[in-house]
N, C-alpha and C positions, 0 to 999 in steps of 0.2 A: 518493338516500339509502335509500329503502325497498328498492330492488333489492339493496343490499348488506346491510342490517339483517335483513330477513326470512330470507334464506338463512343468515346467521350465527347467528341465534337457533335456527333449525331444526337446524343442525349441532351447536350446543351441546346441544340437547335430545337429539339422537341419540347424542352422545358420553356424556351422562349416563345414558341408558337402557342403552347398551352396557356401560358400566362397572358398572352395577348388575346387569345380566344375568350378567356374568362372575363376580361374587361368588356367584351362586346356582347356576350351572352345575355346578361341582365337587360340590356337595352332591347335586344331582339325578342326576349320573352316578356317584355313589359306589357302592361295592359294597354290595349289600343283604345284611343279615344273614340267615342261615338261620333259618327259623321255629323257635321254641323249643317243644319238646313238654314236657308235664308232666301231672300228675294233677289232676283236678277232679271235683267231685261236683255233680250236678244232680238236681232233683226235678220230676217230672211227676205232679201229684196225689200219691198215696201211693207211686208207683214211684220208686225211687232208682236213679241211674246213676252209676257210677264210671268215668271215662273217662281214657285216656291218649292225648293228642294235642295239637294246636295249639289254644290257647284261641280261642273265638269263631269256629270254622271247622268244616268237615266233614272235616278231616284227622284221622282217628282210627286208631290202631294197635290199640287194645283197648278194649272196652266191657264192663262187668260191671253187671248190673242185678238188682234184687230188690224184693220187696214186704216190708213189715214182718212179721217172724215166720217167714219162709221158712227151710227147711232147706237149700235149694240156691240158687245164683245162676246166672243165664243169662250166658254168655260168648260174645262174638262179636267179630270183627275180623280184621285181616290177620295177627295172630300168635296163638298159643295158649300157654296157661300150661303150662310143663314139668311133667310128672308128673301131669297131670290125667287121671284115669281117668273117662271119661264115664259119667254116670249116665243120660243120655238125650241124643239129638241130633235136631234137626229142621231141615228146610230151608224157608226162606221167601223171599219176594221182598225183595231189598235195595231200599229206597226211593230210594237215591241212584243206583245203577247200573242198576236194573231187572233185574239178574241174581240168581242164587241167593246167599243168605247163610246160612251154616250157623250155627246157634245151638246151643250145648251147655250142659249144666247140670253143675255141680260142687258139692260140699258147701260151705256157707258157711264152714266151718272148714278149708278146704283149706290145706295147708302153704304153697303159693305165695302165697296171700292173707295168711296169718298172718305169713309171712316178710317180706312187704312192710312190715308194721307194725313188726315186731321189728328188722329189719336195714336197712330202707330199700331192699331189692333184691328183684326178682322175675325169675327166669329164664324166658324165653319162647322159642318156636321159631317161625320164619317162613321165608319163601322164602330169606332171606339166611343162614339157619342159626340157631344158638343164640346168644342174647345176653341182657344184663340190662337191665331198666328200673329206674331209680333213683327214689327219692322223697326230697325234702327233709324236714326235721323237721316243717314245716307240712303238707306233703302226707301224711306218715305219720299225722298227727293226723286229717286228712280221711278217710284210708282206715280208721283205727280207728273213727271215728264212723260211717262207712258200714257197716262190718261189725256194729257194735253195733245199728244201725238194722235190719239184715237178720236178726239172730240170732233163733232160735226163742223165746228168753225174752222177747222184746219183745211178742209177740202178746197 
């Protein structure tokens, strides 16, 4: 009796496990969505950073940083803001890649930054050519708050 019962119970358990696994497999093998890029603001002490990239990752296309009351913001990343006439540029070591990272400074009231608040669009130039980065109404508010934090009247 046990010779028949034990294999039968084991077979039923295996069938139940296989049936359960089949329900999970399609989800695990499903197409992964492309990472969503967006605007976010971060603070490190008094330094404010406006970033366009994938949230909670090192995948950034553009970073703009400032201290309160600055007349300029530092810009770095894989793309540059169209129409930015550099007020200064410096090369430093990129902490992620170990290579050179160019950091440029533009006025805090640069039309590209102001346009992002007003229209929700910023034209940038990168290896892939010229394209626009968009901002949702909530992201536009974040950008406006970031620029207000940076503005010279705040000091």
